[in-house]
N, C-alpha and C positions, 0 to 999 in steps of 0.2 A: 569711404574713398573720396578723394577730391578730384575736381576737374582741372585740366591744364588750361593755360592761356590760349586764346584763339585770336588770330588776326585775319583781316580781309585784305589779302595781298600785302607785300612788304618790299622795300628796297633792299638790295644786297647789303649796303652799308648799315642800314638800321637792323637788319637781321643779325649780322655779325656782332654789332655792338650790344644789342639787347639780349640776344639769346645764345650765340656761340661763346662769346667771351665770358658770360655768366653761367654757362652750362645749364641753361633753362629750357625744358621742353616747350614746344609750341606747335599748335595746329594751324596750318596756313590754308586758307580757302581762296578760291577763284584765280589762282595763278596757273591752273591747268585747264581753264574753261574753254579754250580754243582747240584743245586736242581732239583730233579725229577719233582717237582711241576711246573716248568716253561713249561714243555711240557704237563704233565698230566692234569693240571687244566685249560689249554687253552680250552679243550673240556668239556663243562659243564656236559655232560653225565657221566663223571667220578664220579660225586657226587651222581648220582642215584644209582650206584653200591655199595656205602659204607654207605647208609643211615641208615639201621638197624631200620627203623621205628621211627627215631628221629624226633620230632616236634620242630620247632624253632620259636622264636618270630621275625616277621618282623615288620618294622616300616612303618606305613601308613601315606602318606601325608608328612607334615613338620616334620622331625625327631626330631626337638627341642621340639615338643609337647608331644612326648613319647607315642603316640597312637599305640598299638600293636595288631597284628593279628597272631595267631598261624597257622603254615602250615608245612606239611611234606616237607623235603628237596627235595625229588624227584618231588613233585608237584610244588614247587617253581622253580626248574630248568626248568620244562616244561613251566611255565609262562614266564620265561626269554627268552627261546628259541623261543616261539611263538611271543613275542614282537619284538625281534631282527629281526626275519624273516619278520614280517609285515613292520617294518620301512625300512628295506632294499629294500622292493618292493615299497616304497613310500606310503604305506597305513596309514590311521589313526589308532592309537592303544592307549589303555590306559596303561601307564607305570606301571609295577608291583610295589608292596611295596619294601622296601629296607631291605635286610638282613644286619643289621647294628649293630656292637658292640656285637657280640654273642660269648660266650666262647666255640666255637665249638670243640677245641682240648681237652677239658675236657669231652666232650660227645663222641667224635670220636678220641680217642688217636692214632689210626692207621695212622692218617694224619701226625704225627710227622716225620715219615720216609721220607716223601716227601720234607721236608725242612731241611734236614741234609746234610752236616755239617752246623750248624747254628753258626754265628759269636758271640758266647757268650762273647768274649773279649770286645765287645762294651758295655756290661752290667756290673754293679758293681758285684763283686764276690758273694755277698749275693744271687743274682738271679740265679747263675749258676746251682744249684741243681734243676732239673726239671723246667727249664726256660719256657717250653711250657705251663705250667699251667697259665701263666699270659697273654696269647695271647687272643686278641679279633679279631674276624673274620668279614669280609665284603664281600658281594657278591651283585652286583647290575647291573642295566640295563644302557644303554646309556641314559644320561640325569639325572642320579641320582645326588642328591645335599645334601650336609651337610652344613647348613648355618654357618656363621662366629661365632666362639666360641673359648674358650680355654678349655683344659682338666681339669676336675672338681677338681682333687686333687692337681693341680699344678705340676704334674709329668712331667718328660721328656718323649719324645715319639719317639720310633723307628717305622717307618711306612714302611712296606714291600709290594711292588707291585709285584704280581705274574702273573696275566693274564690281558690283556687289558691295558688301559691307564687312568690316572687321572691327573687333573690339580689342583694344590694347589695355593691359594693366602694366603700369610703369612703377619702378622703385628706384630711388636715386642711388648712385654708385657708393656713397659713403655708408649705406646700409647693407651692403653685400654680405657682411659677416653675419647678418641675421637671417639670411635666406637659405642657409645650409647648402652651399655650393659644393658639388662633388667634382673631382678632377679639376678642370680649369674654369669652365664657364656655365655649366648647367646646374640649376638649383633643384633640390628635392621639394622645397616648399611650394605649395600651390596657392597663390593668392586668391584664386576664384573659389576655392573650397578650403579655407584655412583650418588646419588642425593644430590648435595651439597646445594641446596636450603632448602631441608628438614633437612639435617644433616650438617650444616656449619662447625662444629668442625672437620669433617673428612677431610677437605682440608689440604693438606700437610702431610697426612699419608705416612709413608714409607712402601709401599706395595711391597712385593717380590713375584715373580711368578716362579713356577717350574712345569714341566710336568714329570710325572713318567711313565716309561714303565716296562715291565717284567724284574725282577731281580734288580730293583732299590730299594735302602733303603734311606729314608728321615729321618734325625734327626731334630726334632723340640724341642727346649729348653723349659724348664718349663715356663708356662704362655703365650707361643706364641699363638696368635689368628690365626685361619686358617679356610678357606672356601674350600670345596672340591667338584670338579665337575667330574662326571663320563663321560669320553669321548667315552666310548664303553662299551660293556659287560666287567665287571671288577671283579677280585677276588684279595683281599688284606688282610693283617692282620697287627696288631700292638701290641707292648708291651709298656705299660705305666710303668715307673720305676723311682725310687727316688735315689738320693744321700743323704747323711746326710744333706747337705745344703738345697736342695729342699724340703726334708721332713720337715725340721724345718719351712720353709716358708709355706708349706701346713698346718702345725699345727696352725700357726698364722693366717691363712686365715679365721678362724671362727670369728675373731675380725673385719674382713673386709666384712662380709656379707655371707660367705660360709655357707651352711647347716650344722647343728650340726653333722649330720652323717659323713660329710667329716672329722671332727675332729677325730672321732673314727678310721676311716680307716687310716688317716695319722699318728695317734698315733701308730697303729700297725706297719706301715712301718718304722717309726722312730725307734721303738724298734728293728727292724731288721737291717736296714742299719747303724744306728748310735750306737746302744747299743749292736749289734751283737747277739741278740736273734736268735737262729736257725730258718730257714724258716719252719721247720716241726711243730713248735709251733705257728707260725704266720699265715700260709696259711689257716688252717681250719677256722679261724676267719675272715680272709680277703676275702675268696672265694665269699661271698655274694656280694662283690663289683662288681664282674664281671657281675651281672645282675642289678646293681644299676643305677637308672636314677635320675639325679639331675637337 
C-alpha cells in the first residue's frame, strides 16, 4: 500500500489546480484547527444536550444493504458509550449500529458554529451560500466499517475527521473494474483482507492508505473507491460536491448503470455548477438526496 500526499493548509486556488483538476487525493492538515468541535465533540455527552428529541436513522449491519433503525440521538450516544466502556474492559459486547450519512446539520443547525471558520475556498463558489446544508454526518463505534464503494453521484468528497480516528483505503477510479463492483457502487473485494484466489483481477490494484485524526480533511476525487474503518469512537462529516466536469460525468453515468434517480440529482447539480442556476432554486429539489440510498 502507498501513502497519499499530505499538505499543511492550502489555498483554494492551489488546491483546485494541484488536486481537483488532476484528480489526486490529498490529506489536508491544520485547516480545521480553530474549530470548537475538536474539543466539544470528543465527549459524546455533548450530543445528548443538543438532541431536541430528534430521531435519526442508524444503519444496522452491513451499511451497503441500507437496513435502517430509528433512534434518539441521546439513546444512540448511550449505546456508544456503553460499548466503548465494555471493550475497554476487555468484555464481549455487541457493536451498535452506525450513524452513517445523516443530514444532521439540517436537523440541528446549531452545530454549524462548532465548525467555523469552515474552509469554503476548497469548494466551488456555487456551494458557498449555506455550505453546511450539504453536510452528511457520521458517528460510530470502534470497529465500524463502510465497505469498498464510490460515491453514488460521482461527486468529489471532502471528508472531515473531528473526533477519534479512521483508516481509509483508496483505489483510483480507473481500477473500478478490478474491484468486483455489484449493482452500481458497492464492491465485493475487501482491500483490507485481500482474497486473490476469489478475486484474481484485484491483483496489482493501486491501494492507497491514510489514517485521519481530529482536524484532518481528506479530499477524494470523483469516482475514488474507498473503504473506511473506525479505529475508535469517531465523529466525522463530509460534503459531496461537483465541478462542472464531474457533474457532466455524473449525468452520463446513467448510461453506465447508475440508477435513474442519480441522473435527476446530477442534472440539478449540473444546472447549478455549470449553468449557474442559483442554489436557492436547486437545493429544495436536491435536499431529498441527503436521505437517498442507492
